[in-house]
C-alpha positions in Angstrom: 51.9 -34.5 10.9 51.1 -35.2 7.2 47.9 -37.1 6.6 48.5 -40.6 5.0 51.9 -39.6 3.7 55.1 -41.3 5.1 57.0 -38.1 4.6 57.5 -35.3 7.1 57.8 -32.0 5.4 58.0 -29.6 8.3 56.1 -26.4 8.7 55.5 -23.6 11.1 52.7 -21.3 12.2 52.5 -17.6 12.9 50.0 -15.0 14.0 49.8 -12.9 10.8 47.3 -10.4 12.3 44.9 -10.1 15.2 42.5 -12.7 13.9 44.5 -15.0 11.6 46.9 -17.9 12.3 48.9 -18.9 9.1 50.4 -22.3 8.5 53.6 -22.2 6.4 54.5 -25.5 4.7 56.6 -26.3 1.6 54.9 -26.1 -1.8 53.1 -29.2 -2.8 52.5 -30.4 0.8 49.0 -31.8 1.3 47.1 -33.6 4.0 48.8 -31.7 6.8 47.3 -31.9 10.3 48.5 -29.1 12.6 48.1 -28.7 16.4 48.6 -25.2 17.7 48.1 -23.2 20.8 47.6 -19.4 21.0 48.8 -17.8 24.3 47.9 -14.3 25.2 50.0 -12.8 27.9 48.5 -10.5 30.6 51.9 -8.8 31.2 52.7 -5.9 28.9 55.1 -6.9 26.1 58.0 -4.5 25.5 59.2 -6.1 22.3 58.5 -9.0 19.9 61.2 -10.3 17.5 60.8 -13.0 15.0 64.0 -14.8 14.2 64.9 -17.6 11.8 67.9 -19.9 11.9 68.9 -21.8 8.7 70.6 -25.1 9.2 72.1 -25.8 5.8 73.4 -29.3 5.1 74.0 -29.8 8.8 74.3 -32.9 10.9 72.9 -33.9 14.3 74.2 -31.6 17.1 75.2 -28.7 14.7 74.6 -25.3 16.2 73.6 -22.0 14.5 73.6 -18.5 16.1 70.9 -16.0 15.2 71.4 -12.4 16.1 68.6 -10.4 17.8 68.3 -6.8 19.2 69.4 -6.7 22.8 66.8 -8.0 25.4 66.8 -8.3 29.2 67.2 -12.0 29.7 65.4 -11.9 33.1 62.3 -10.6 31.3 62.4 -12.5 28.0 61.2 -15.8 26.7 62.0 -17.7 23.5 59.0 -19.4 21.8 59.4 -22.0 19.0 57.2 -21.6 16.0 58.3 -24.8 14.3 60.6 -25.5 11.3 60.4 -26.0 7.6 62.5 -28.6 5.8 63.2 -29.3 2.1 59.8 -30.9 1.4 61.2 -33.9 -0.6 61.0 -37.6 -0.3 64.5 -37.6 1.2 62.8 -36.8 4.5 61.1 -40.2 4.6 61.4 -41.9 8.0 63.5 -39.0 9.4 63.0 -37.1 12.6 64.2 -33.5 12.4 63.8 -30.7 14.9 65.7 -27.7 16.1 65.9 -26.5 19.7 66.9 -23.1 20.8 67.6 -20.8 23.8 68.6 -17.3 24.5 72.3 -17.7 25.0 73.0 -13.9 25.5 71.0 -10.7 25.3 71.7 -10.5 21.6 71.8 -14.1 20.5 69.5 -17.1 20.0 71.6 -20.4 19.9 69.9 -23.2 17.9 70.8 -26.8 17.7 69.9 -29.3 15.1 68.5 -32.7 16.2 68.1 -35.1 13.2 68.3 -38.8 12.4 69.9 -38.0 9.1 73.6 -37.5 8.3 72.8 -34.0 6.9 69.7 -31.9 6.4 68.4 -28.5 5.5 66.0 -27.0 8.0 65.1 -23.5 8.9 63.8 -23.0 12.4 61.5 -20.1 13.4 61.3 -18.6 16.8 59.8 -15.5 18.5 61.5 -13.6 21.3 59.2 -11.9 23.7 60.5 -9.3 26.1 58.2 -8.2 28.9 58.2 -4.8 30.7 
């Protein structure tokens, strides 16, 4: 959420090294409050792939495919890292989010959920494949 502002700018977090979690928000965003959870898996991880899906001028229900290297679906999970929007006052009063799932061994299918007629949002996911 964004402090006392009525605008939602979007943002996402990522583990940038073994001791740092980085918050990514549009330039000029202030007063951001972020809730995050770091999960460390006990099972050995075979691969980690970060993937982004750009929804450009899209409406509610619009889908975007994001290609990934092949994974075993029975041993993989998709984790959302959040999304980043345009960071302008046009987002006032809106609710935007993007959901996603592994639709095939080589694809993440994302779907825009927004209260606007069109919006620009980039969603960020991580695909974890376990041994």
